C-alpha positions in Angstrom: -34.0 -63.1 3.5 -33.3 -59.7 1.8 -33.4 -58.1 5.4 -30.8 -60.4 6.5 -28.3 -60.2 3.5 -27.7 -57.8 0.6 -29.2 -59.2 -2.5 -26.1 -58.8 -4.8 -24.3 -61.0 -2.1 -27.0 -63.6 -2.3 -26.6 -63.7 -6.1 -22.8 -64.1 -5.7 -23.4 -66.8 -3.3 -25.5 -68.7 -5.7 -22.8 -68.6 -8.2 -20.2 -69.7 -5.8 -22.3 -72.8 -4.8 -23.1 -73.7 -8.5 -19.4 -73.9 -9.2 -18.7 -76.5 -6.5 -21.4 -79.0 -7.0 -19.1 -81.9 -7.5 -17.1 -81.1 -4.2 -20.5 -80.8 -2.2 -21.6 -84.3 -3.7 -18.2 -85.9 -2.6 -19.0 -84.8 1.0 -22.5 -86.3 0.8 -21.0 -89.6 -0.6 -18.5 -89.9 2.3 -21.3 -89.3 4.8 -23.4 -92.0 3.3 -20.5 -94.5 3.4 -19.5 -93.5 7.1 -23.1 -93.7 8.2 -23.3 -97.2 7.0 -20.2 -98.1 9.0 -21.6 -96.5 12.2 -25.0 -98.2 11.7 -23.3 -101.6 11.3 -21.3 -101.0 14.6 -24.5 -100.0 16.4 -26.2 -103.3 15.3 -23.1 -105.5 16.1 -22.8 -104.1 19.5 -26.5 -104.4 20.2 -27.0 -100.7 21.1 -30.4 -100.4 23.0 -32.3 -97.8 25.2 -31.2 -99.6 28.3 -27.5 -98.4 27.7 -28.5 -94.6 27.9 -29.1 -94.3 31.6 -25.4 -93.8 32.7 -23.9 -94.1 36.1 -22.6 -91.7 39.0 -19.9 -91.9 41.4 -17.1 -94.4 40.4 -18.9 -95.5 37.3 -18.1 -99.2 37.8 -19.7 -101.6 35.2 -21.1 -98.8 33.1 -22.7 -100.8 30.3 -23.4 -97.9 28.2 -20.1 -96.3 28.4 -18.2 -99.6 27.7 -20.5 -100.4 24.9 -20.0 -96.9 23.3 -16.2 -97.6 23.6 -16.6 -100.7 21.6 -18.7 -99.0 18.9 -15.9 -96.3 18.6 -13.2 -99.0 18.4 -15.2 -100.8 15.7 -15.8 -97.8 13.5 -12.1 -96.5 14.0 -10.5 -99.9 13.2 -9.0 -100.0 16.6 -8.7 -102.8 19.1 -9.9 -100.5 22.0 -11.3 -97.0 22.7 -11.4 -94.9 25.6 -14.3 -92.3 25.4 -14.7 -90.3 28.3 -16.4 -87.0 29.4 -13.6 -86.7 31.9 -11.1 -85.5 29.1 -11.4 -81.7 29.2 -10.5 -81.2 25.5 -8.7 -82.7 22.6 -5.3 -81.6 23.9 -5.8 -83.5 27.2 -6.6 -86.7 25.1 -3.8 -86.4 22.9 -1.4 -85.6 25.8 -2.8 -88.9 27.4 -1.9 -90.7 24.2 1.7 -89.3 24.1 2.3 -90.3 27.8 1.0 -93.8 27.0 3.5 -94.2 24.2 6.6 -92.8 25.8 8.6 -94.5 28.6 10.7 -92.0 30.7 13.6 -90.6 28.7 12.4 -91.7 25.3 12.1 -89.0 22.7 8.9 -87.8 20.9 9.4 -87.1 17.2 6.9 -84.7 15.7 6.8 -85.7 12.1 4.6 -83.1 10.8 6.2 -79.8 12.1 5.3 -78.1 15.2 2.4 -79.7 17.1 -0.8 -77.5 17.9 -0.2 -74.5 19.9 -1.8 -75.8 23.0 0.3 -79.0 22.8 3.5 -77.2 22.8 3.6 -76.4 26.6 2.5 -79.9 27.2 5.3 -81.3 25.2 7.8 -78.8 26.7 8.9 -77.1 23.4 10.7 -73.9 23.9 10.8 -74.0 27.8 13.8 -73.6 29.9 13.4 -75.0 32.4 10.6 -77.3 31.2 7.1 -76.7 32.6 6.3 -79.0 35.4 4.4 -82.1 34.3 5.3 -81.7 30.7 7.1 -84.5 28.5 10.3 -82.6 28.8 10.0 -82.4 32.5 9.8 -86.2 32.8 12.8 -86.6 30.6 11.3 -87.1 27.2 12.7 -84.6 24.7 11.1 -83.6 21.5 12.5 -83.3 17.9 10.4 -81.4 15.4 10.7 -82.4 11.6 9.4 -79.4 9.6 7.1 -80.1 6.7 8.4 -79.4 3.1 6.2 -77.2 1.1 3.3 -78.0 3.2 3.7 -81.7 2.9 5.5 -84.4 5.1 9.3 -84.6 4.3 9.7 -88.4 4.4 13.4 -88.2 3.9 13.8 -85.9 6.8 11.6 -88.1 9.0 13.9 -91.1 8.1 17.1 -89.0 8.9 15.6 -87.9 12.2 14.9 -91.6 13.2 18.3 -92.6 12.5 19.9 -89.4 14.2 17.8 -90.2 17.3 17.9 -93.8 18.4 16.1 -92.9 21.6 12.9 -92.2 19.8 9.9 -93.9 21.4 6.9 -92.2 19.7 6.1 -90.4 16.5 3.4 -87.7 16.5 1.5 -86.9 13.3 -0.9 -83.9 13.3 -3.6 -84.7 10.7 -5.1 -81.2 10.5 -3.3 -77.9 9.8 -3.9 -76.2 13.1 -2.5 -72.6 12.8 0.3 -73.8 10.6 0.8 -72.8 6.8 0.4 -76.5 5.7 -2.2 -78.8 4.2 -4.1 -81.4 6.2 -2.9 -85.0 5.7 -4.9 -87.7 4.1 -5.2 -91.1 5.8 -3.1 -92.5 2.9 -0.3 -90.1 3.8 -0.6 -90.8 7.6 -0.3 -94.6 6.5 2.8 -93.9 4.6 4.5 -92.2 7.6 3.5 -95.1 9.9 4.9 -97.6 7.6 8.1 -95.7 7.3 8.3 -95.5 11.2 7.5 -99.1 11.8 10.0 -100.3 9.1 12.8 -98.4 10.9 11.8 -99.7 14.4 8.4 -101.7 14.9 8.7 -100.7 18.7 8.2 -97.0 17.9 4.6 -96.0 18.6 2.8 -93.8 16.0 0.3 -91.3 17.6 -2.2 -89.3 15.3 -3.7 -85.9 16.6 -7.1 -86.8 14.6 -8.8 -83.5 15.5 -11.1 -82.1 12.8 -10.3 -85.3 10.6 -12.9 -87.9 11.8 -15.3 -89.0 9.0 -14.0 -86.7 6.5 -12.8 -89.8 4.7 -13.9 -93.3 4.6 -11.1 -94.7 6.8 -9.3 -93.6 9.9 -5.7 -93.7 10.9 -5.7 -97.0 12.9 -6.7 -98.7 9.7 -3.3 -97.8 8.1 -0.9 -98.4 11.0 -1.5 -95.8 13.6 -0.9 -97.2 17.1 -3.1 -94.6 18.7 -5.2 -91.8 17.5 -7.0 -89.1 19.8 -9.3 -86.3 19.4 -12.1 -84.1 20.9 -16.0 -85.1 21.3 -16.9 -81.4 20.6 -15.4 -81.7 17.1 -16.5 -84.2 14.5 -17.3 -87.4 16.5 -19.6 -85.9 19.0 -22.0 -84.7 16.1 -22.8 -81.5 17.8 -24.5 -83.3 20.8 -21.7 -84.2 23.0 -21.2 -81.6 25.8 -17.5 -82.4 26.4 -15.0 -85.0 26.4 -12.4 -86.8 24.2 -11.4 -90.2 22.9 -8.3 -92.4 22.6 -8.4 -95.3 20.2 -5.9 -97.9 19.0 -3.8 -100.7 20.5 -5.4 -102.2 23.6 -2.5 -102.0 25.9 -1.7 -98.4 24.9 -5.2 -97.3 25.2 -5.1 -98.8 28.8 -2.1 -96.7 29.6 -3.9 -93.6 28.4 -6.8 -94.6 30.8 -4.2 -94.8 33.6 -3.0 -91.3 32.7 -6.5 -90.0 32.7 -7.4 -91.6 36.1 -4.6 -93.4 38.0 -2.3 -96.4 37.6 -4.2 -99.6 38.8 -7.7 -98.2 38.0 -7.4 -96.9 34.4 -10.5 -97.4 32.5 -12.5 -99.2 35.1 -13.5 -95.9 36.7 -15.2 -93.0 35.2 -18.9 -92.5 35.5 -20.8 -91.2 32.4 -23.0 -88.9 34.3 -26.2 -89.2 32.1 -24.3 -88.4 28.9 -24.6 -91.8 27.3 -27.6 -91.0 25.2 -26.0 -87.7 23.8 -22.7 -89.5 23.0 -24.4 -92.4 21.2 -26.7 -90.1 19.3 -23.9 -87.6 18.5 -21.8 -90.5 17.1 -24.7 -91.5 15.0 -25.1 -88.0 13.7 -21.3 -87.5 13.2 -20.9 -88.5 9.6 -23.8 -86.3 8.5 -22.8 -83.4 10.6 -19.2 -83.7 9.4 -20.5 -83.5 5.9 -22.4 -80.3 6.8 -19.2 -78.7 8.2 -17.4 -79.9 4.9 -19.9 -78.4 2.6 -19.8 -75.0 4.6 -16.0 -75.0 4.1 -16.3 -75.8 0.5 -18.9 -73.0 0.0 -16.6 -70.6 1.9 -13.7 -71.4 -0.3 -15.7 -70.8 -3.4 -17.2 -67.6 -2.3 -14.1 -65.9 -0.9 -12.0 -67.0 -3.9 -14.6 -65.2 -6.1 -14.1 -62.1 -3.8 -10.4 -62.2 -4.6 -8.9 -63.9 -1.3 -6.4 -66.7 -1.2 -8.1 -69.9 0.1 -6.8 -73.2 1.2 -8.0 -75.8 0.5 -9.0 -74.7 -3.0 -12.9 -74.9 -3.7 -12.8 -78.2 -5.5 -9.9 -79.9 -3.6 -10.2 -83.3 -2.1 -10.4 -82.6 1.6 -8.8 -84.4 4.7 -10.2 -82.3 7.5 -13.1 -79.7 8.0 -11.0 -76.5 8.2 -10.9 -73.7 5.6 -8.5 -71.0 5.7 -9.0 -67.6 4.1 -6.0 -65.2 4.0 -7.4 -61.7 4.7 -4.3 -59.9 4.8 -4.8 -57.3 7.5 -6.2 -57.1 11.0 -9.4 -55.0 10.0 -10.9 -57.6 7.5 -10.0 -60.4 9.9 -11.9 -59.0 12.7 -14.8 -58.0 10.4 -15.0 -61.7 9.4 -15.2 -62.8 12.8 -18.0 -60.3 13.5 -19.9 -61.6 10.4 -19.7 -65.2 11.5 -20.6 -64.4 15.1 -23.8 -62.4 13.8 -24.8 -65.6 12.0 -24.7 -67.7 15.1 -27.8 -69.1 16.9 -26.1 -68.2 20.3 -24.7 -64.9 21.2 -25.1 -63.4 17.8 -25.2 -60.0 19.6 -21.6 -60.4 20.8 -18.8 -58.7 19.1 -15.6 -60.6 18.8 -12.3 -58.9 19.8 -8.7 -60.1 19.9 -7.6 -61.2 23.4 -4.9 -63.3 25.0 -5.9 -66.9 25.5 -4.1 -69.5 27.5 -1.9 -71.9 25.5 -1.5 -69.4 22.7 1.6 -67.1 21.9 -0.5 -64.4 20.1 -3.8 -62.7 20.9 -6.7 -64.7 19.4 -9.9 -63.5 17.8 -12.7 -66.0 17.8 -16.3 -66.2 16.6 -18.1 -69.0 18.5 -21.8 -68.6 19.0 -22.3 -72.3 19.9 -24.7 -74.4 21.9 -21.7 -76.1 23.5 -18.9 -73.8 24.5 -15.9 -74.0 22.4 -17.6 -76.5 20.2 -15.9 -76.3 16.7 -18.1 -78.7 14.9 -20.5 -75.9 15.2 -19.9 -73.1 13.0 -17.0 -71.1 14.3 -13.8 -69.3 13.3 -10.6 -68.2 14.9 -7.3 -66.7 14.2 -4.1 -65.6 15.7 -3.5 -61.9 15.4 -0.4 -62.3 13.2 0.5 -61.9 9.6 -0.7 -62.8 7.1 -3.9 -62.5 9.2 -5.6 -65.8 8.0 -9.1 -66.9 9.4 -9.5 -70.5 10.2 -13.2 -71.4 9.6 -14.7 -74.8 10.7 -17.8 -76.4 11.6 -21.5 -76.1 10.7 -24.2 -78.1 12.2 -26.4 -77.6 9.1 -25.0 -76.3 5.6 -27.9 -73.8 5.4 -26.8 -72.0 8.7 -23.1 -72.5 7.8 -23.7 -70.8 4.4 -25.5 -67.9 6.0 -22.7 -67.3 8.4 -20.1 -67.3 5.5 -22.2 -64.8 3.5 -22.6 -62.6 6.6 -18.8 -62.6 7.0 -18.5 -61.6 3.5 -20.9 -58.9 4.0 -19.3 -57.4 7.1 -15.9 -57.2 5.3 -17.6 -55.3 2.5 -18.6 -52.6 5.0 -15.0 -51.7 5.6 
């Protein structure tokens, strides 16, 4: 391995790992508990080899797809789930959840600051006139409640609900996205949901659950969320899902989301699984373990880069609520070098050189390291960053802790060359 990494950096890595043993153990403990929940659901719903064949065409009576959705609903404490390869990404699934919860003219309240960059266009934020097909285009305005010192501002949320009696849905973003804020715990999500439902039980609470699945031992629907949604090429796909997304929660709202995905009157009845059932079942089985590998990679990165003098968030020993690790690099050159190092540690396209470039849905050029078996899969070791101050790298994923640790060390080594 000395041909791969500088020996002094390896020694520093060993020191960084030793100081976070307790945090690494917490990740493994959550994986054990969550794996037990998944296994119990597989048994209850009688998962068998006969469910893996899948369907083509319309996808009527796809027993594997339907059973997978019952498993998801069970594990996620939901009445029903929609798990489909036809969702092109997490943004698509979250938007379907939003439209399921909003009648025309009813307001969306974003309770945790600006939604993720790619959702802002779908919501219609900052557009005059609104983008065709956005929530604003169909008469659903949006109010954003900023967070306070990186945490939910409960008083401001309550004030916004009183000020806007036309509110039909409240959106909560669990993960930090590209914002300077912390990820939300499931407990905090439950507190927001309780506040909203005390104000008006008819208002629906939607959780953007991306990067959060299986980090804790409960999920948002268990604490009052009406719907939650995310991507299958993040945590719940376990590194095996090739594409897709999910929506889970109250049965009637999930069916509305299905009618947004397909068409009213058909909803979830159509949508062939195209031979993907085996990978989706197996990926969901792997998901608690793989999520723990990503968490351990993030914990190691926080410890190493803190030792190197960089500001990191979460802190190395923090209790975590998503898989994202931020590292504030302070200038464009070390940020791009960090991406080069992560890319060089990838199993796919390790020879590629990341460069900042415009990406649809983002206001700033973005630099990405993503040498993944599945294009865009951020449960595999990856990193990205908008090219704007304070030049913060957002690291996530890691199918195995061993490979994740090597990628982090290579990122540090690349910066050291500057």
